[in-house]
C-alpha positions in Angstrom: 52.1 125.5 224.5 51.8 129.3 224.4 52.8 129.2 220.7 51.5 125.8 219.6 47.8 126.1 220.6 47.2 129.5 219.0 49.2 128.4 216.0 47.0 125.3 215.5 43.9 127.5 215.9 45.2 130.1 213.4 46.1 127.4 210.9 42.5 126.2 210.9 41.3 129.8 210.4 43.6 130.5 207.4 40.7 130.5 204.9 38.7 133.0 207.0 41.7 135.3 207.3 42.3 135.1 203.6 38.7 136.0 203.0 38.8 138.9 205.4 42.2 140.4 204.5 43.1 139.5 200.9 39.5 139.7 199.6 38.4 142.5 201.8 39.7 145.3 199.5 41.2 147.1 202.5 37.9 147.7 204.3 38.8 148.8 207.9 36.2 146.6 209.6 37.6 143.4 208.0 41.2 144.3 209.2 39.9 145.0 212.7 37.9 141.8 212.8 41.0 139.8 211.7 43.2 141.4 214.3 40.6 140.9 217.0 40.3 137.2 216.2 44.1 136.7 216.3 44.3 138.6 219.7 41.4 136.6 221.1 43.0 133.3 220.1 46.4 134.2 221.6 44.8 135.4 224.9 42.8 132.2 225.0 46.0 130.1 224.6 47.7 132.1 227.4 44.8 131.6 229.8 44.7 127.9 228.9 48.3 127.6 229.8 48.1 129.6 233.0 45.1 127.7 234.3 45.9 124.1 233.3 47.6 121.6 235.7 47.7 117.8 235.7 48.8 115.1 238.0 49.2 111.3 237.6 49.0 109.2 240.7 49.0 105.4 241.1 45.2 105.5 241.2 44.0 108.2 238.8 44.8 110.9 236.3 43.7 114.4 237.4 43.5 117.7 235.4 42.4 121.1 236.5 41.7 123.8 233.9 39.6 126.9 233.3 39.5 130.4 234.7 35.9 131.6 234.8 34.5 128.0 234.7 36.8 125.8 236.7 36.9 122.1 235.6 38.4 119.3 237.6 38.6 116.0 235.8 39.7 112.7 237.3 40.0 109.4 235.5 40.7 106.2 237.5 43.7 104.4 236.0 41.8 101.1 235.7 39.2 102.9 233.5 41.7 103.9 230.8 41.0 102.1 227.5 43.2 103.9 225.0 45.9 106.5 224.9 45.8 108.7 221.8 48.9 110.7 220.9 48.1 113.4 218.3 50.5 115.9 216.8 49.1 118.6 214.5 51.4 120.6 212.3 52.0 123.2 215.0 52.9 120.4 217.5 55.3 118.8 215.1 57.2 122.0 214.5 58.1 122.2 218.2 58.4 118.4 218.9 55.2 118.2 221.0 52.2 116.0 221.2 48.7 116.1 222.7 47.7 113.1 224.8 44.0 112.1 224.9 43.0 109.5 227.5 40.2 107.3 226.2 37.9 105.9 228.9 34.9 104.3 227.1 31.6 104.7 225.4 31.4 108.5 225.9 34.6 109.0 223.8 33.0 110.5 220.7 34.5 112.7 217.9 34.6 116.3 218.8 34.7 115.7 222.6 37.9 116.7 224.4 37.7 114.2 227.2 40.8 114.3 229.3 43.5 115.8 227.0 47.0 116.9 228.0 47.9 119.5 225.3 50.8 119.8 224.8 53.8 117.8 226.2 57.1 117.0 224.7 57.1 113.9 222.4 59.5 112.1 224.7 57.3 112.7 227.7 54.2 111.7 225.7 55.7 108.4 224.9 56.6 107.8 228.5 53.1 108.7 229.6 51.6 106.4 227.0 53.3 103.4 228.6 52.6 104.7 232.1 48.9 105.4 231.6 48.2 102.0 230.0 49.8 100.2 233.0 47.8 99.9 236.2 50.6 100.9 238.6 50.7 99.4 242.1 53.3 101.9 243.2 55.4 104.7 241.9 58.4 102.4 241.6 56.6 99.7 239.7 55.2 102.4 237.4 58.6 103.6 236.5 59.8 100.1 235.9 56.8 99.5 233.6 58.0 102.2 231.3 61.4 100.5 230.7 60.2 97.9 228.1 59.0 100.7 225.8 62.6 101.2 224.8 62.5 97.9 223.0 61.1 98.1 219.5 57.6 96.7 218.9 56.7 93.8 216.6 55.4 95.1 213.3 52.1 93.5 212.4 51.3 95.6 209.3 52.5 98.8 207.6 51.8 101.2 204.8 51.8 99.8 201.3 51.6 102.1 198.2 49.5 99.5 196.4 46.7 100.2 198.9 46.1 103.5 197.2 44.0 101.7 194.6 41.3 101.2 197.2 41.0 104.9 197.9 38.6 105.7 195.0 36.3 102.9 196.3 35.7 104.7 199.6 33.8 107.7 198.0 35.7 110.1 200.3 36.8 111.9 197.1 33.2 113.0 196.4 32.9 114.4 199.9 36.2 116.3 199.5 35.2 117.6 196.1 31.9 118.9 197.5 33.7 120.7 200.3 36.2 122.2 198.0 33.5 123.3 195.6 31.7 125.1 198.5 35.0 126.7 199.6 35.7 128.0 196.1 32.1 129.4 195.6 32.3 131.3 198.9 35.6 133.0 197.9 34.2 133.7 194.4 31.3 135.6 196.0 33.7 137.6 198.1 35.6 138.6 195.0 32.4 139.2 193.0 33.6 136.7 190.4 30.9 135.2 188.3 31.7 131.5 188.3 28.2 130.3 187.7 27.9 131.9 184.3 30.8 130.0 182.8 29.6 126.9 184.5 26.1 127.4 183.1 27.5 128.0 179.6 29.6 124.8 179.8 26.6 122.9 181.0 24.6 124.1 178.0 27.4 123.2 175.6 27.6 119.7 177.1 23.8 119.3 177.0 23.8 120.3 173.3 26.1 117.4 172.5 24.9 113.9 171.6 23.6 112.0 174.7 26.4 109.5 174.6 29.1 112.2 174.7 27.2 114.1 177.4 27.0 111.0 179.7 30.6 110.1 179.0 31.9 113.7 179.8 29.9 113.9 183.0 31.0 110.4 184.1 34.6 111.2 183.2 34.7 114.4 185.2 33.0 112.9 188.3 35.4 109.9 188.1 38.5 112.0 187.8 37.5 114.4 190.6 36.5 111.5 192.9 39.6 109.6 192.2 42.0 112.4 192.8 40.1 113.6 195.9 39.9 110.2 197.5 43.6 109.5 196.9 44.5 112.8 198.5 42.2 112.1 201.5 43.6 108.6 201.9 47.2 109.9 201.9 46.4 112.6 204.4 44.6 110.3 206.8 46.7 107.1 206.6 50.2 108.0 205.3 52.9 106.2 207.4 50.4 103.7 208.8 52.1 101.2 211.1 50.5 98.6 213.3 52.7 97.2 216.0 52.5 95.0 219.2 54.4 96.9 221.8 56.5 95.3 224.7 54.0 96.8 227.2 51.3 94.4 225.8 49.5 97.1 223.8 48.4 97.2 220.1 49.5 100.5 218.6 48.4 102.2 215.4 50.3 105.2 213.9 49.2 107.1 210.9 48.8 110.6 209.4 50.6 113.0 207.0 50.0 116.5 208.3 48.5 115.5 211.6 50.2 112.4 213.0 48.2 110.1 215.3 49.2 107.2 217.5 46.5 105.2 219.3 47.4 102.4 221.8 45.0 99.8 223.1 45.7 97.5 225.9 45.5 93.9 224.7 43.7 92.8 227.8 40.8 95.1 226.7 40.5 93.5 223.2 37.4 91.4 222.7 37.6 90.8 219.0 37.8 92.5 215.6 35.3 93.7 213.0 35.7 93.7 209.2 33.9 96.5 207.4 33.3 96.0 203.6 31.3 98.8 201.9 29.8 97.7 198.6 32.4 99.3 196.3 35.3 98.3 198.4 34.0 94.8 198.6 33.7 94.7 194.8 37.4 95.5 194.7 38.1 92.8 197.2 39.0 95.2 199.9 38.1 95.9 203.5 39.1 97.8 206.6 39.2 96.6 210.1 38.4 97.9 213.6 39.0 96.6 217.1 36.2 95.5 219.5 37.5 96.9 222.8 36.0 96.8 226.3 34.5 100.1 227.2 35.3 101.7 223.8 32.5 102.4 221.3 32.8 102.1 217.5 31.8 105.7 216.6 35.2 107.3 217.1 38.5 106.7 215.3 40.4 105.2 218.2 39.3 101.7 217.2 40.8 101.8 213.7 43.0 98.7 213.1 43.5 98.7 209.3 42.7 101.3 206.6 41.1 100.2 203.4 43.3 97.5 202.1 43.1 94.0 200.5 40.7 91.8 202.3 43.4 89.1 202.6 45.5 91.7 204.6 42.5 92.4 206.8 42.1 88.7 207.6 45.9 88.4 208.3 45.9 91.4 210.6 42.9 90.1 212.5 44.7 86.8 213.1 47.8 88.6 214.2 46.0 91.0 216.6 44.0 88.1 218.1 47.1 85.9 218.4 45.5 83.2 216.2 47.2 81.0 213.5 44.2 81.7 211.2 41.8 84.6 211.4 38.4 83.7 212.8 36.9 86.3 210.3 37.7 83.9 207.4 35.8 81.0 209.0 33.1 79.6 206.7 29.7 80.8 207.9 26.4 79.0 208.2 23.6 80.1 205.9 20.3 81.3 207.3 16.9 79.8 206.4 15.1 80.6 203.1 12.5 82.5 205.2 15.2 85.1 205.7 15.6 85.4 201.9 11.8 85.9 201.5 11.8 88.7 204.1 14.6 90.5 202.3 13.2 90.1 198.8 9.8 91.3 200.1 11.2 94.4 201.7 13.4 95.1 198.7 10.7 94.7 195.9 7.3 95.3 197.5 7.8 99.1 198.2 8.8 99.8 194.6 5.8 97.8 193.2 3.4 99.8 195.4 5.0 103.0 194.4 4.8 102.1 190.7 1.1 101.4 191.1 0.4 104.7 192.8 2.5 107.1 190.7 0.2 107.1 187.6 -2.5 108.7 189.6 -0.6 111.9 190.4 2.8 111.9 188.5 3.9 111.9 184.9 3.6 108.5 183.1 7.3 108.0 182.8 7.9 108.0 186.6 6.3 104.6 187.2 8.4 103.1 184.4 11.6 104.4 186.0 10.5 102.8 189.3 9.8 99.5 187.7 13.2 99.6 186.0 14.8 99.8 189.5 13.1 96.6 190.7 15.8 94.2 189.3 18.5 96.3 191.1 16.6 96.3 194.3 16.0 92.6 194.1 19.7 92.0 193.5 20.4 94.1 196.6 17.9 92.0 198.6 19.6 88.8 197.4 23.0 90.1 198.3 21.7 91.0 201.8 20.6 87.4 202.2 23.9 86.1 200.9 25.8 88.3 203.4 23.9 86.8 206.4 25.8 84.1 208.3 27.1 83.0 211.6 29.5 80.5 213.1 31.1 79.4 216.3 34.7 78.5 216.9 36.6 77.4 220.0 37.1 81.0 221.0 34.9 83.3 218.9 31.4 84.0 217.9 31.1 85.0 214.2 28.2 87.1 212.8 27.8 88.8 209.5 25.2 91.1 208.0 24.6 94.0 205.6 25.0 94.6 201.9 25.7 98.3 201.2 28.0 98.0 204.2 28.8 94.4 205.1 30.1 93.9 208.6 31.7 90.7 210.0 32.5 90.6 213.7 34.6 88.0 215.5 33.6 88.4 219.2 35.4 86.4 221.9 33.1 84.1 223.7 34.5 85.0 227.0 33.5 88.6 226.3 29.8 87.8 226.1 27.9 88.8 229.2 24.3 88.1 228.2 21.9 87.3 225.4 18.8 89.1 224.1 16.3 87.2 222.0 13.8 89.3 220.0 11.1 88.4 217.5 8.9 90.8 215.6 5.4 89.9 214.5 6.6 88.9 211.0 9.6 87.0 212.4 7.3 84.9 214.5 5.2 84.0 211.5 8.4 83.0 209.6 9.8 81.1 212.6 12.8 83.3 212.9 14.5 85.2 215.7 17.3 87.7 216.3 19.9 86.6 218.8 22.0 89.4 220.3 25.2 88.8 222.2 25.6 91.6 224.7 29.1 92.7 225.7 30.9 95.5 227.4 32.9 96.1 224.2 32.3 97.9 220.9 28.6 98.3 220.1 27.5 96.7 223.3 25.5 94.1 221.4 26.2 92.1 218.2 23.3 90.5 216.4 22.7 87.2 214.6 19.7 88.3 212.5 16.8 86.1 211.1 18.1 82.8 212.3 15.9 79.8 212.8 14.6 79.8 216.4 16.0 76.4 217.3 19.4 77.2 215.7 19.6 80.6 217.4 18.9 79.2 220.9 21.3 76.3 220.3 24.0 78.8 219.2 23.6 80.9 222.3 23.7 77.9 224.6 26.8 76.5 222.9 28.6 79.9 222.8 28.3 80.4 226.6 27.1 77.2 228.2 24.6 77.4 231.1 24.0 81.1 230.6 20.7 80.7 228.7 19.8 77.2 229.9 17.8 78.2 233.0 15.4 80.2 230.8 15.1 77.4 228.2 14.1 74.9 230.9 11.2 77.0 232.1 
């Protein structure tokens, strides 16, 4: 740990050191600053190691850390939802892993939570099994780790054909933007004029025929986005493997440079959620997440399947839920036409109002551009209505909504702990309601939006009999 933690920190600061040392032209203050940062990081790693202790009992996990500000963290064993094993490049060089204990809704990206950094990979695997088992005694805890020696059942694994879905995630544009900012910062350090050549190139392109200009711009953006998204996809999901372990957990492994393994106890699973962004849906792709008790959806611990064929997403959902057929592929019931009118009105009316106002204070061509967007907005409103739907199976409540990002959730009926019925002023006039199933898993509530009042109340009563009936009888 004395080597690994400083090494991981230094790897993340390599661009800064390059800027200070290589581009600093030998300036003394840059050299001193680089040396000071390195010394501070090493000392911090030493203090972290000297002041960190952890203990696992049959009831809780405890960790003490800190020198000037002493922290004492304790997590009850029965509150553990996930165990996340992460191995950055520095960890992998020395055969180590960092163990992060996930406990629920407060587990957000960027928060350390209770993290044991770093233990040997063998010890990390043993602790993964141990922490996900509510031990009754030390002996039973040791016995619970024995089944981990048996291989898990593979539910899904990496397929090179999935790379074709990478450009449909738009992650390449984000990566390209970050890379552009990185290059510009270094160019300024070197006093290299990169804007002038770019400006000249832009003028040359602008002087070409409009068709060629549009084609060149679209080609460059498409090429950069494609290469960047494929690179990001490989770094994040390389070696993806979904297994059901002998200790009754569902485990996801993935990552190229930083490997990650997340285990979720099956007894905590309350359903699955299919996410279909517009471009990914156009390519008949989707990615899937778990709906887990006490675990929110904002972090990465609930990832079940990376962007892949939608058929694979349905198959994986069925396998994880131990169903012959995936509930996410169940035909859904359409919502009333009043829901369509609401979506079309909200999609088209703002543009028509804007087009009527623009001639008063904007150039004449602006309102024409706004009017040209009306058909596209109307199509989006129609797609939002087509995406609405709900259904009820023997074990699951199905709800779907969204267009730019369409989400389909299959929530176990036994995981529903309450209902919330809401109606806005305009919903009341249209005879519609929003029925929300509250649960201790995932988002905390899943909504059936703009359903007919009678159908919504009947759905809630059928999903969890007698829960809503006392209020309906009043």
